[in-house]
C-alpha positions in Angstrom: 96.7 -134.2 96.5 93.8 -131.3 94.9 91.1 -131.2 97.0 88.0 -130.0 94.3 84.4 -128.3 95.3 81.8 -128.5 92.5 78.7 -127.3 94.0 75.9 -125.7 92.2 72.0 -126.3 92.1 69.5 -129.3 91.5 70.4 -129.6 87.4 72.9 -127.3 87.2 74.8 -130.0 85.1 77.2 -130.2 87.6 77.5 -134.2 86.7 78.2 -133.4 83.4 81.2 -131.1 84.6 82.6 -134.0 86.8 82.8 -136.2 84.5 84.1 -133.8 81.4 86.6 -133.8 83.2 87.2 -137.1 84.1 86.8 -137.5 81.0 90.2 -135.0 80.1 92.2 -136.6 83.0 94.2 -139.9 83.3 92.5 -142.9 84.2 92.4 -144.1 87.8 94.0 -140.7 89.1 90.7 -139.4 90.1 88.1 -140.3 92.9 84.2 -138.9 93.3 83.0 -138.3 96.2 79.2 -137.5 95.9 77.4 -135.3 98.7 74.1 -137.4 97.9 75.8 -140.5 99.8 75.9 -139.0 103.0 72.5 -138.0 103.4 70.8 -138.8 107.1 69.7 -142.0 107.4 65.4 -141.7 107.7 64.4 -145.8 108.4 63.3 -144.9 111.4 60.8 -142.7 110.1 57.5 -143.9 108.4 57.7 -143.7 104.2 55.7 -142.0 104.7 58.2 -139.3 105.7 60.6 -140.2 104.3 59.0 -138.8 101.1 58.2 -135.8 102.3 62.0 -135.2 103.6 63.3 -131.9 102.4 67.0 -133.4 100.8 68.1 -128.9 99.7 68.0 -128.5 103.2 71.7 -128.0 104.8 70.8 -129.7 108.0 69.8 -132.9 105.8 73.3 -133.8 105.6 76.1 -136.1 107.6 78.4 -133.4 107.0 80.0 -134.6 110.2 81.2 -138.3 108.6 81.6 -136.2 104.8 83.8 -134.2 106.6 85.6 -137.1 108.6 86.3 -139.1 104.9 87.9 -136.4 102.7 90.3 -136.1 106.1 90.9 -139.4 105.8 90.8 -139.5 101.8 93.7 -136.6 102.5 96.0 -138.2 104.5 96.1 -141.1 101.9 94.1 -143.2 104.0 90.6 -145.4 102.3 86.9 -145.1 103.4 84.3 -146.8 103.4 81.6 -144.4 102.0 77.9 -144.9 102.4 75.3 -145.6 100.3 72.3 -144.1 100.5 69.1 -145.1 98.2 66.1 -142.0 96.9 63.9 -144.4 96.4 63.5 -145.8 99.7 64.8 -142.5 101.6 67.4 -145.1 103.9 70.7 -145.4 103.8 72.4 -149.0 102.8 74.4 -151.8 105.1 76.9 -152.3 102.3 79.4 -149.4 102.2 81.8 -148.8 98.6 85.8 -149.0 99.6 87.0 -145.6 98.6 90.7 -145.4 97.6 92.8 -142.0 97.5 93.4 -140.5 94.0 95.8 -137.5 93.2 92.6 -135.4 92.6 89.5 -135.4 95.2 86.3 -134.2 93.6 83.7 -133.8 96.7 79.6 -132.4 94.3 76.5 -131.7 95.6 74.0 -128.9 96.2 74.8 -127.9 99.5 78.9 -128.7 99.9 79.9 -124.9 99.8 77.5 -124.4 103.0 80.0 -125.7 105.8 83.1 -124.4 106.5 84.5 -126.8 107.0 84.3 -128.8 104.2 85.4 -125.7 102.4 88.3 -125.4 104.0 89.3 -129.1 102.8 89.2 -127.4 99.0 91.6 -126.1 97.0 89.9 -124.9 94.5 85.9 -124.2 94.2 83.4 -124.2 91.4 80.4 -123.5 91.3 78.1 -124.7 88.1 75.6 -122.4 87.3 72.0 -122.6 85.2 69.1 -120.2 84.2 65.9 -121.6 86.7 64.1 -122.8 83.6 67.3 -125.3 82.5 67.4 -126.8 85.8 63.4 -127.8 86.2 63.7 -129.2 82.8 66.8 -131.3 84.3 65.0 -132.5 87.6 61.7 -132.8 86.0 63.3 -135.6 83.4 66.0 -137.0 86.4 63.4 -137.6 89.3 60.6 -139.1 86.3 63.9 -141.5 84.9 65.9 -141.9 88.1 63.5 -141.5 91.0 60.0 -143.2 89.6 58.5 -139.6 91.2 55.6 -138.3 88.5 55.4 -135.4 87.0 53.1 -133.5 89.8 55.3 -135.0 92.3 58.3 -133.6 91.2 56.7 -130.1 90.8 54.7 -129.6 93.8 58.4 -130.3 95.3 60.1 -128.0 93.5 57.7 -125.4 94.4 57.6 -126.3 98.0 61.5 -127.2 98.6 63.5 -126.9 95.7 63.3 -123.5 94.7 63.1 -121.7 98.1 66.1 -124.1 99.5 67.9 -123.1 96.3 67.4 -119.3 96.9 67.7 -119.0 100.1 71.3 -121.6 100.8 72.8 -122.7 97.2 72.5 -119.6 95.5 74.6 -117.3 97.5 77.3 -120.3 97.9 78.2 -118.6 94.9 80.2 -116.3 96.6 83.1 -118.9 98.2 83.4 -120.2 94.7 87.0 -119.5 92.5 85.5 -120.3 89.4 81.8 -120.1 87.8 81.4 -121.8 85.4 78.1 -121.0 83.4 75.8 -123.3 80.7 76.7 -126.0 83.0 78.1 -128.4 80.9 77.9 -127.1 77.7 80.6 -124.6 78.9 83.8 -126.6 76.9 85.9 -123.6 77.3 85.3 -123.2 81.2 86.0 -126.6 81.3 88.6 -126.6 79.7 90.4 -124.5 82.1 89.5 -126.3 85.0 91.3 -129.1 82.9 94.2 -126.9 82.6 94.1 -125.8 86.3 94.4 -129.1 87.4 96.9 -130.3 84.9 98.9 -127.8 86.4 98.4 -128.0 90.1 99.0 -132.5 89.8 102.4 -131.9 88.3 103.6 -129.0 91.0 102.1 -131.6 93.9 104.0 -134.5 92.2 
């Protein structure tokens, strides 16, 4: 079993890298654990306050639950993964039944901030991208997926995304075994990752 951490700033191309890796690996052998599923439930707050939450700070993640579930998967156990909604900023009553696989990919902007989570990873990958490229992707994503206006996205970027990236996310590059520049467009880096994963799986077989 192989646990891979894929981190990087908001809009850096992490999801594209993960998808391309999955496309190159045997079907059914990979499980994705997205950090975004583990945001703390904020249902006790009024909606106005929920919409002002800082999702780019390490304290926003239920790290105890995330670590617990990754450990369980490493022990070939099943877990009930939370479902988090960005629209309501709450955790759903329903969960997702997740079974352990040969490759576990933990993906998210903050995952290298936690020593206890880093210790569970066999390979740490940081997906890097220029700030302008990340901002353009964030604008497109937040408008389409999260119902925000351009003004709302830009205000949030200047208020929280940019300063949190500089304070918490970018410094975690030092923990990475591999840094992937240009995000999902870096075919060479993705092929190297595929080769490493396939080799590790053969050794673990």
